[in-house]
Z-matrix of the N, CA and C atoms (Angstrom, degrees):
N
C 1 1.446
C 2 1.520 1 108.02
N 3 1.317 2 116.19 1 133.86
C 4 1.463 3 120.09 2 -177.86
C 5 1.522 4 110.06 3 -79.67
N 6 1.320 5 115.15 4 163.04
C 7 1.463 6 120.33 5 178.92
C 8 1.530 7 111.29 6 -65.59
N 9 1.331 8 117.39 7 -24.39
C 10 1.468 9 120.46 8 178.55
C 11 1.526 10 111.23 9 -75.12
N 12 1.332 11 118.52 10 -32.40
C 13 1.474 12 121.16 11 -177.84
C 14 1.518 13 112.51 12 -84.05
N 15 1.310 14 118.38 13 -26.38
C 16 1.471 15 120.84 14 -177.73
C 17 1.526 16 112.45 15 -55.31
N 18 1.328 17 119.42 16 -48.65
C 19 1.475 18 117.92 17 179.90
C 20 1.522 19 112.52 18 -61.39
N 21 1.329 20 116.87 19 -36.09
C 22 1.468 21 119.69 20 179.28
C 23 1.520 22 111.46 21 -66.75
N 24 1.331 23 116.04 22 -42.60
C 25 1.467 24 120.71 23 179.03
C 26 1.520 25 109.77 24 -64.47
N 27 1.343 26 116.44 25 -43.72
C 28 1.467 27 119.95 26 178.47
C 29 1.532 28 111.20 27 -62.20
N 30 1.320 29 116.66 28 -41.32
C 31 1.467 30 120.12 29 178.48
C 32 1.522 31 110.92 30 -63.76
N 33 1.328 32 116.60 31 -41.01
C 34 1.459 33 121.11 32 178.45
C 35 1.530 34 110.95 33 -63.15
N 36 1.335 35 116.73 34 -42.84
C 37 1.475 36 120.93 35 177.88
C 38 1.522 37 110.75 36 -63.44
N 39 1.322 38 116.95 37 -41.65
C 40 1.463 39 120.53 38 178.90
C 41 1.522 40 110.90 39 -62.70
N 42 1.331 41 116.60 40 -42.10
C 43 1.470 42 119.81 41 177.45
C 44 1.524 43 111.46 42 -62.38
N 45 1.320 44 116.82 43 -39.58
C 46 1.470 45 120.45 44 178.94
C 47 1.520 46 110.60 45 -63.62
N 48 1.328 47 116.81 46 -40.28
C 49 1.464 48 119.96 47 179.46
C 50 1.519 49 111.68 48 -67.72
N 51 1.334 50 117.00 49 -36.58
C 52 1.458 51 120.77 50 178.51
C 53 1.524 52 110.46 51 -70.55
N 54 1.316 53 118.19 52 -38.95
C 55 1.467 54 122.14 53 -176.88
C 56 1.521 55 111.72 54 -70.47
N 57 1.316 56 119.15 55 -31.52
C 58 1.468 57 121.74 56 -177.70
C 59 1.520 58 112.47 57 -59.14
N 60 1.342 59 119.69 58 -49.27
C 61 1.461 60 118.00 59 178.30
C 62 1.521 61 112.78 60 -64.84
N 63 1.341 62 117.85 61 -31.37
C 64 1.455 63 119.44 62 179.28
C 65 1.514 64 111.34 63 -64.89
N 66 1.331 65 117.51 64 -37.85
C 67 1.457 66 119.26 65 178.16
C 68 1.516 67 110.77 66 -68.16
N 69 1.332 68 118.09 67 -33.07
C 70 1.467 69 121.14 68 177.12
C 71 1.524 70 109.66 69 -65.86
N 72 1.348 71 117.04 70 -38.24
C 73 1.464 72 120.29 71 178.42
C 74 1.519 73 110.67 72 -62.61
N 75 1.330 74 117.17 73 -41.30
C 76 1.464 75 120.59 74 -179.09
C 77 1.522 76 110.60 75 -64.16
N 78 1.319 77 118.12 76 -44.19
C 79 1.462 78 121.38 77 178.90
C 80 1.525 79 110.67 78 -63.59
N 81 1.324 80 117.43 79 -43.94
C 82 1.467 81 121.17 80 179.79
C 83 1.522 82 110.22 81 -61.08
N 84 1.312 83 116.82 82 -41.95
C 85 1.463 84 120.38 83 -179.65
C 86 1.523 85 111.25 84 -63.70
N 87 1.327 86 116.78 85 -42.82
C 88 1.469 87 120.61 86 179.23
C 89 1.528 88 110.64 87 -66.38
N 90 1.327 89 116.83 88 -46.74
C 91 1.471 90 120.63 89 179.73
C 92 1.527 91 110.05 90 -61.18
N 93 1.315 92 116.41 91 -40.51
C 94 1.456 93 121.05 92 -179.44
C 95 1.520 94 111.50 93 -64.70
N 96 1.320 95 116.72 94 -39.85
C 97 1.462 96 120.85 95 177.94
C 98 1.532 97 110.18 96 -61.75
N 99 1.336 98 116.61 97 -41.92
C 100 1.466 99 121.26 98 177.47
C 101 1.526 100 109.95 99 -63.74
N 102 1.324 101 117.00 100 -44.57
C 103 1.469 102 121.26 101 -179.88
C 104 1.529 103 110.83 102 -61.70
N 105 1.319 104 116.52 103 -43.64
C 106 1.469 105 120.40 104 179.26
C 107 1.516 106 112.12 105 -61.72
N 108 1.327 107 115.85 106 -43.49
C 109 1.463 108 119.43 107 178.60
C 110 1.526 109 110.95 108 -65.55
N 111 1.329 110 116.60 109 -38.41
C 112 1.468 111 120.44 110 179.88
C 113 1.523 112 110.56 111 -61.15
N 114 1.326 113 117.75 112 -36.95
C 115 1.468 114 120.72 113 179.34
C 116 1.526 115 111.84 114 -62.92
N 117 1.329 116 116.80 115 -26.91
C 118 1.469 117 119.51 116 -179.83
C 119 1.528 118 111.93 117 -73.62
N 120 1.333 119 117.20 118 -11.52
C 121 1.464 120 120.89 119 179.18
C 122 1.534 121 112.63 120 -94.76
N 123 1.314 122 117.32 121 7.45
C 124 1.461 123 120.43 122 176.80
C 125 1.524 124 109.79 123 -79.48
N 126 1.327 125 116.67 124 136.45
C 127 1.467 126 119.85 125 171.00
C 128 1.530 127 105.94 126 -65.30
N 129 1.331 128 117.31 127 131.45
C 130 1.465 129 122.08 128 -178.32
C 131 1.530 130 111.93 129 55.76
N 132 1.335 131 116.37 130 32.57
C 133 1.462 132 121.43 131 -179.78
C 134 1.515 133 112.36 132 -76.68
N 135 1.319 134 115.79 133 177.60
C 136 1.462 135 119.90 134 -178.71
C 137 1.525 136 111.75 135 -66.61
N 138 1.329 137 115.55 136 147.42
C 139 1.459 138 122.22 137 175.45
C 140 1.524 139 107.16 138 -134.36
N 141 1.310 140 115.36 139 166.09
C 142 1.463 141 119.02 140 -179.54
C 143 1.522 142 110.29 141 69.80
N 144 1.331 143 115.56 142 -125.94
C 145 1.456 144 121.76 143 -179.24
C 146 1.529 145 109.23 144 -100.20
N 147 1.335 146 116.67 145 126.19
C 148 1.465 147 121.43 146 -179.60
C 149 1.526 148 109.17 147 -129.28
N 150 1.319 149 115.97 148 136.42
C 151 1.458 150 120.80 149 179.49
C 152 1.514 151 110.10 150 -93.04
N 153 1.328 152 115.41 151 128.68
C 154 1.452 153 123.08 152 176.73
C 155 1.522 154 107.25 153 -104.14
N 156 1.332 155 116.10 154 116.36
C 157 1.457 156 120.09 155 175.54
C 158 1.516 157 108.34 156 -77.48
N 159 1.320 158 117.34 157 124.02
C 160 1.464 159 122.38 158 -179.00
C 161 1.527 160 107.18 159 -100.76
N 162 1.338 161 115.08 160 102.44
C 163 1.463 162 121.82 161 -173.39
C 164 1.524 163 109.74 162 -84.49
N 165 1.343 164 115.26 163 128.12
C 166 1.457 165 120.25 164 -178.62
C 167 1.522 166 110.13 165 -140.67
N 168 1.320 167 115.15 166 160.04
C 169 1.458 168 122.55 167 176.31
C 170 1.524 169 107.22 168 -107.93
N 171 1.342 170 118.28 169 110.39
C 172 1.461 171 120.19 170 -176.03
C 173 1.531 172 113.77 171 -62.99
N 174 1.330 173 118.06 172 -15.05
C 175 1.465 174 120.55 173 179.81
C 176 1.528 175 112.68 174 -88.21
N 177 1.336 176 116.46 175 -3.89
C 178 1.467 177 120.38 176 -178.15
C 179 1.526 178 109.49 177 -117.56
N 180 1.342 179 116.24 178 110.37
C 181 1.470 180 119.87 179 -177.21
C 182 1.534 181 114.11 180 -55.14
N 183 1.328 182 118.57 181 -37.80
C 184 1.465 183 120.42 182 -179.94
C 185 1.524 184 111.21 183 -65.44
N 186 1.321 185 116.80 184 -38.04
C 187 1.460 186 121.60 185 178.32
C 188 1.526 187 110.64 186 -65.89
N 189 1.316 188 116.26 187 -43.73
C 190 1.468 189 121.44 188 178.37
C 191 1.527 190 110.05 189 -64.02
N 192 1.334 191 116.58 190 -42.73
C 193 1.469 192 120.65 191 179.08
C 194 1.525 193 111.18 192 -61.90
N 195 1.341 194 117.02 193 -42.48
C 196 1.468 195 119.62 194 178.98
C 197 1.524 196 110.58 195 -66.65
N 198 1.327 197 116.70 196 -41.26
C 199 1.479 198 120.14 197 176.18
C 200 1.521 199 110.21 198 -58.06
N 201 1.336 200 116.82 199 -46.00
C 202 1.467 201 120.59 200 179.85
C 203 1.523 202 111.55 201 -62.68
N 204 1.321 203 117.14 202 -40.35
C 205 1.467 204 121.16 203 178.90
C 206 1.525 205 110.82 204 -65.20
N 207 1.318 206 116.78 205 -41.52
C 208 1.470 207 120.73 206 179.96
C 209 1.523 208 110.56 207 -67.23
N 210 1.325 209 116.53 208 -44.94
C 211 1.464 210 119.52 209 179.43
C 212 1.533 211 110.51 210 -62.94
N 213 1.333 212 117.38 211 -37.61
C 214 1.469 213 120.95 212 177.24
C 215 1.527 214 110.47 213 -65.97
N 216 1.331 215 116.98 214 -40.34
C 217 1.467 216 120.93 215 179.58
C 218 1.527 217 111.26 216 -65.49
N 219 1.326 218 116.57 217 -37.57
C 220 1.468 219 120.51 218 178.63
C 221 1.519 220 110.44 219 -70.42
N 222 1.324 221 116.08 220 -40.87
C 223 1.466 222 120.14 221 -177.89
C 224 1.518 223 110.28 222 57.40
N 225 1.324 224 117.13 223 -132.98
C 226 1.462 225 122.13 224 179.31
C 227 1.519 226 112.76 225 -82.54
N 228 1.314 227 116.79 226 -4.33
C 229 1.454 228 121.62 227 179.90
C 230 1.518 229 109.57 228 153.39
N 231 1.311 230 115.90 229 134.04
C 232 1.459 231 121.40 230 -179.09
C 233 1.531 232 108.61 231 -115.07
N 234 1.318 233 116.86 232 126.76
C 235 1.459 234 120.93 233 -179.94
C 236 1.520 235 110.51 234 -83.24
N 237 1.325 236 115.23 235 135.02
C 238 1.462 237 122.89 236 174.88
C 239 1.523 238 105.92 237 -138.10
N 240 1.315 239 116.09 238 89.76
C 241 1.458 240 119.32 239 -175.13
C 242 1.520 241 109.16 240 66.22
N 243 1.326 242 116.66 241 -129.78
C 244 1.457 243 121.57 242 -179.99
C 245 1.526 244 112.17 243 -83.81
N 246 1.312 245 116.79 244 1.61
C 247 1.456 246 122.60 245 -176.67
C 248 1.519 247 109.97 246 -103.80
N 249 1.319 248 116.72 247 138.11
C 250 1.461 249 122.10 248 171.63
C 251 1.514 250 107.14 249 -114.76
N 252 1.325 251 116.12 250 117.45
C 253 1.463 252 121.83 251 -176.89
C 254 1.522 253 109.14 252 -96.17
N 255 1.329 254 115.91 253 129.02
C 256 1.457 255 122.32 254 171.70
C 257 1.521 256 107.14 255 -116.20
N 258 1.311 257 116.80 256 155.25
C 259 1.459 258 120.07 257 -174.65
C 260 1.515 259 113.51 258 -108.86
N 261 1.320 260 114.34 259 153.46
C 262 1.460 261 122.13 260 176.62
C 263 1.528 262 107.11 261 -143.09
N 264 1.347 263 118.52 262 112.62
C 265 1.464 264 119.56 263 178.05
C 266 1.535 265 110.57 264 -65.45
N 267 1.333 266 116.64 265 136.74
C 268 1.463 267 121.82 266 -179.75
C 269 1.532 268 107.84 267 -135.09
N 270 1.320 269 117.07 268 120.56
C 271 1.459 270 119.34 269 175.29
C 272 1.524 271 108.60 270 -67.82
N 273 1.321 272 116.29 271 142.72
C 274 1.464 273 121.62 272 -175.67
C 275 1.527 274 112.35 273 -52.83
N 276 1.309 275 117.87 274 -38.96
C 277 1.461 276 121.30 275 -179.45
C 278 1.514 277 114.33 276 -71.20
N 279 1.336 278 117.28 277 -11.81
C 280 1.467 279 121.28 278 -177.47
C 281 1.525 280 113.72 279 -101.47
N 282 1.332 281 117.83 280 4.59
C 283 1.469 282 120.58 281 -176.39
C 284 1.533 283 111.34 282 -60.16
N 285 1.325 284 117.15 283 -37.53
C 286 1.468 285 120.36 284 -178.96
C 287 1.520 286 113.74 285 -60.40
N 288 1.330 287 117.53 286 -24.95
C 289 1.465 288 120.56 287 -178.40
C 290 1.530 289 113.05 288 -109.97
N 291 1.328 290 117.25 289 6.16
C 292 1.462 291 119.70 290 -178.85
C 293 1.525 292 110.47 291 -69.02
N 294 1.337 293 115.47 292 145.03
C 295 1.465 294 119.74 293 176.55
C 296 1.521 295 108.70 294 -142.07
N 297 1.311 296 115.37 295 162.74
C 298 1.452 297 120.88 296 176.40
C 299 1.519 298 115.49 297 75.61
N 300 1.326 299 117.73 298 19.13
C 301 1.460 300 120.38 299 178.44
C 302 1.528 301 109.73 300 -114.56
N 303 1.335 302 115.66 301 146.30
C 304 1.462 303 121.08 302 178.77
C 305 1.520 304 111.08 303 -88.75
N 306 1.343 305 116.08 304 -27.03
C 307 1.460 306 121.99 305 -178.06
C 308 1.524 307 108.52 306 -160.20
N 309 1.330 308 115.11 307 165.93
C 310 1.459 309 121.11 308 177.94
C 311 1.522 310 109.43 309 -121.12
N 312 1.327 311 116.33 310 135.02
C 313 1.458 312 122.27 311 174.29
C 314 1.523 313 106.24 312 -106.54
N 315 1.327 314 117.14 313 115.17
C 316 1.463 315 122.02 314 -176.85
C 317 1.525 316 108.68 315 -93.32
N 318 1.329 317 115.95 316 118.19
C 319 1.463 318 120.33 317 -179.43
C 320 1.522 319 110.58 318 -75.63
N 321 1.328 320 115.27 319 157.83
C 322 1.461 321 122.26 320 179.66
C 323 1.527 322 109.85 321 -62.00
N 324 1.330 323 115.73 322 135.41
C 325 1.456 324 120.49 323 178.35
C 326 1.516 325 113.92 324 100.92
N 327 1.326 326 117.29 325 -16.12
C 328 1.461 327 120.75 326 177.09
C 329 1.524 328 108.29 327 -73.71
N 330 1.321 329 117.07 328 139.71
C 331 1.467 330 121.17 329 174.42
C 332 1.529 331 106.35 330 -69.34
N 333 1.316 332 116.48 331 96.45
C 334 1.465 333 122.35 332 -170.12
C 335 1.521 334 113.81 333 -69.75
N 336 1.339 335 118.64 334 -25.77
C 337 1.468 336 120.82 335 -177.45
C 338 1.521 337 113.23 336 -55.22
N 339 1.345 338 118.80 337 -59.65
C 340 1.466 339 120.31 338 179.67
C 341 1.533 340 112.97 339 -64.18
N 342 1.324 341 116.92 340 -35.13
C 343 1.466 342 120.30 341 178.80
C 344 1.524 343 109.57 342 -65.90
N 345 1.337 344 116.62 343 -45.64
C 346 1.462 345 120.65 344 178.63
C 347 1.519 346 112.09 345 -62.06
N 348 1.334 347 116.79 346 -39.64
C 349 1.469 348 120.63 347 179.10
C 350 1.533 349 110.65 348 -64.42
N 351 1.332 350 116.66 349 -44.01
C 352 1.469 351 120.27 350 178.60
C 353 1.526 352 110.57 351 -64.51
N 354 1.333 353 116.66 352 -39.43
C 355 1.465 354 120.84 353 179.49
C 356 1.528 355 110.66 354 -65.70
N 357 1.340 356 116.71 355 -40.23
C 358 1.470 357 119.63 356 178.12
C 359 1.523 358 110.64 357 -61.81
N 360 1.332 359 116.39 358 -39.58
C 361 1.462 360 120.49 359 177.69
C 362 1.517 361 112.58 360 -62.00
N 363 1.333 362 116.46 361 -28.56
C 364 1.460 363 121.72 362 179.69
C 365 1.531 364 112.25 363 -98.22
N 366 1.350 365 116.38 364 1.91
C 367 1.473 366 122.77 365 -178.87
C 368 1.525 367 111.61 366 58.28
N 369 1.351 368 115.74 367 42.84
C 370 1.449 369 121.42 368 179.37
C 371 1.522 370 111.03 369 -103.75
N 372 1.325 371 116.72 370 137.15
C 373 1.462 372 123.11 371 173.93
C 374 1.526 373 107.23 372 -67.91
N 375 1.312 374 116.49 373 135.59
C 376 1.462 375 121.65 374 175.26
C 377 1.514 376 108.60 375 -115.52
N 378 1.340 377 114.83 376 136.40
C 379 1.454 378 121.97 377 -177.94
C 380 1.518 379 107.53 378 -129.76
N 381 1.316 380 116.72 379 143.05
C 382 1.458 381 120.18 380 175.46
C 383 1.513 382 110.40 381 -149.32
N 384 1.324 383 115.51 382 165.38
C 385 1.461 384 119.56 383 176.09
C 386 1.523 385 110.71 384 -96.64
N 387 1.328 386 116.66 385 -6.81
C 388 1.461 387 122.80 386 -178.81
C 389 1.530 388 109.21 387 -94.94
N 390 1.331 389 116.73 388 116.13
C 391 1.462 390 122.22 389 -177.18
C 392 1.533 391 111.87 390 -56.98
N 393 1.323 392 118.10 391 -33.31
C 394 1.471 393 120.30 392 -178.17
C 395 1.526 394 111.71 393 -63.32
N 396 1.312 395 117.45 394 -24.24
C 397 1.464 396 120.61 395 177.56
C 398 1.531 397 110.09 396 -64.51
N 399 1.330 398 116.94 397 -39.35
C 400 1.468 399 121.69 398 179.34
C 401 1.526 400 110.95 399 -75.80
N 402 1.321 401 116.69 400 -45.56
C 403 1.466 402 119.00 401 -177.03
C 404 1.526 403 111.53 402 -65.82
N 405 1.334 404 117.75 403 -24.58
C 406 1.469 405 121.01 404 176.67
C 407 1.530 406 111.29 405 -81.67
N 408 1.335 407 116.63 406 -14.40
C 409 1.462 408 120.60 407 -178.52
C 410 1.516 409 113.22 408 88.49
N 411 1.341 410 118.37 409 2.56
C 412 1.462 411 121.43 410 179.57
C 413 1.527 412 111.60 411 -78.51
N 414 1.331 413 117.13 412 -29.97
C 415 1.468 414 121.67 413 178.70
C 416 1.517 415 109.75 414 -110.26
N 417 1.318 416 115.72 415 143.23
C 418 1.460 417 120.96 416 174.61
C 419 1.523 418 108.97 417 -72.17
N 420 1.343 419 116.37 418 -40.80
C 421 1.460 420 117.96 419 -179.32
C 422 1.517 421 111.76 420 -144.83
N 423 1.318 422 113.18 421 152.15
C 424 1.449 423 122.85 422 173.98
C 425 1.514 424 106.91 423 -115.95
N 426 1.327 425 115.99 424 134.85
C 427 1.460 426 120.03 425 179.30
C 428 1.524 427 109.85 426 -124.03
N 429 1.310 428 114.82 427 143.25
C 430 1.450 429 121.49 428 176.56
C 431 1.526 430 107.66 429 -149.67
N 432 1.317 431 115.68 430 133.74
C 433 1.460 432 119.79 431 -179.44
C 434 1.522 433 112.46 432 -108.36
N 435 1.320 434 116.74 433 -4.51
C 436 1.464 435 119.77 434 -175.18
C 437 1.513 436 110.67 435 -129.94
N 438 1.284 437 121.81 436 126.63
C 439 1.461 438 128.75 437 8.88
C 440 1.532 439 112.97 438 -82.78
N 441 1.329 440 117.91 439 -16.79
C 442 1.465 441 120.93 440 174.83
C 443 1.522 442 107.35 441 -141.73
N 444 1.313 443 116.10 442 161.99
C 445 1.462 444 119.93 443 -179.31
C 446 1.517 445 109.31 444 -68.82
N 447 1.335 446 114.65 445 127.50
C 448 1.456 447 120.83 446 176.19
C 449 1.520 448 108.53 447 -139.54
N 450 1.317 449 115.22 448 127.61
C 451 1.463 450 121.99 449 177.36
C 452 1.518 451 107.21 450 -123.86
N 453 1.321 452 115.93 451 124.89
C 454 1.457 453 121.83 452 178.44
C 455 1.520 454 107.27 453 -120.12
N 456 1.330 455 116.45 454 131.59
C 457 1.462 456 121.93 455 -178.11
C 458 1.521 457 109.67 456 -117.99
N 459 1.324 458 115.32 457 134.91
C 460 1.458 459 121.59 458 174.08
C 461 1.527 460 108.04 459 -86.92
N 462 1.333 461 116.38 460 115.10
C 463 1.472 462 120.18 461 179.39
C 464 1.521 463 111.16 462 -57.75
N 465 1.346 464 116.75 463 -45.08
C 466 1.460 465 120.19 464 -176.18
C 467 1.529 466 111.65 465 -66.61
N 468 1.334 467 117.95 466 -42.27
C 469 1.465 468 120.44 467 179.46
C 470 1.532 469 110.49 468 -67.75
N 471 1.336 470 117.07 469 -39.41
C 472 1.464 471 120.36 470 178.14
C 473 1.524 472 110.26 471 -62.80
N 474 1.316 473 116.22 472 -44.23
C 475 1.457 474 120.89 473 178.82
C 476 1.528 475 111.34 474 -62.77
N 477 1.322 476 116.72 475 -39.93
C 478 1.467 477 121.27 476 -177.80
C 479 1.525 478 112.93 477 -63.18
N 480 1.343 479 117.22 478 -29.38
C 481 1.466 480 119.55 479 179.41
C 482 1.528 481 112.21 480 -102.60
N 483 1.330 482 116.80 481 2.12
C 484 1.455 483 121.10 482 178.48
C 485 1.519 484 113.87 483 77.10
N 486 1.326 485 116.76 484 23.63
C 487 1.464 486 120.53 485 -179.92
C 488 1.515 487 110.24 486 -83.78
N 489 1.321 488 115.65 487 125.24
C 490 1.457 489 121.96 488 176.72
C 491 1.521 490 106.91 489 -123.81
N 492 1.330 491 115.31 490 124.30
C 493 1.455 492 120.48 491 -178.77
C 494 1.517 493 110.08 492 -97.28
N 495 1.330 494 115.47 493 147.32
C 496 1.461 495 121.91 494 178.71
C 497 1.530 496 109.46 495 -63.36
N 498 1.322 497 116.43 496 150.40
C 499 1.460 498 122.52 497 -176.32
C 500 1.531 499 112.12 498 -56.96
N 501 1.319 500 117.63 499 -39.81
C 502 1.466 501 121.10 500 -179.44
C 503 1.528 502 110.90 501 -60.49
N 504 1.318 503 117.25 502 -35.91
C 505 1.457 504 121.89 503 -179.97
C 506 1.521 505 111.09 504 -71.95
N 507 1.305 506 116.26 505 -39.84
C 508 1.466 507 120.55 506 -177.27
C 509 1.526 508 111.60 507 -63.24
N 510 1.320 509 117.55 508 -23.17
C 511 1.462 510 120.73 509 177.18
C 512 1.530 511 111.81 510 -76.69
N 513 1.333 512 117.28 511 -17.30
C 514 1.458 513 121.51 512 -176.10
C 515 1.535 514 113.16 513 -100.65
N 516 1.315 515 117.39 514 -2.63
C 517 1.453 516 120.50 515 -173.93
C 518 1.525 517 111.08 516 -118.20
N 519 1.318 518 114.28 517 172.34
C 520 1.465 519 120.29 518 171.73
C 521 1.526 520 106.02 519 -114.48
N 522 1.324 521 115.70 520 132.70
C 523 1.463 522 120.85 521 178.86
C 524 1.516 523 110.29 522 -106.25
N 525 1.333 524 115.34 523 141.24
C 526 1.480 525 120.95 524 176.55
C 527 1.507 526 109.25 525 -124.85
C-alpha cells in the first residue's frame, strides 16, 4: 500500500467504525418503539408515564452498547400511543431489588435466566430483542423491527407474571 492510499484507507476504516454504532442506535430505537406500543396492548397495562428498566451486564460491551442505544432512543421520554416511556438503567445483578419500573428490557448478552426469574417474582413484563430470551421463557416478549415488525410472546412467561394481552394484539403476534 502506498503512502498516498494509507490515509484514505484509514479514513474509510474510521468512517466504518463510526457508522456501526449509529446503525445500532437506529435498530434500538425501532425495537423500542415496537416494545412501547406492545405495552399499550396489555389489559390493565401502564398508562401515562411508565419507567422501563433497561437491564444490562456491565462486563459485556455489547450489552452496554445496547443499553446506551436504548437510553439514547428514549431520551427524556418516548411516546408510544397514550404511554410515555422513560428509561432507567439496571445492572443485571440488581433486578431483584429494582423498584418503580413497569417493565424490563433485557439487552443482548445478559444471562436472562436469573433476570427472568427475578422479574417473575416481581410480576414484571420482560422484553428483549433476542428471540432466545422468549423461547427460554425468561422474556415475556421479543420484539424486532428489522427487516419487518415481529413480536413473539411466551405464553408461559406471560402467564407467570399475570400479563394478559388484548385480543386485537394477539392476532398480530406469534405465541410460543
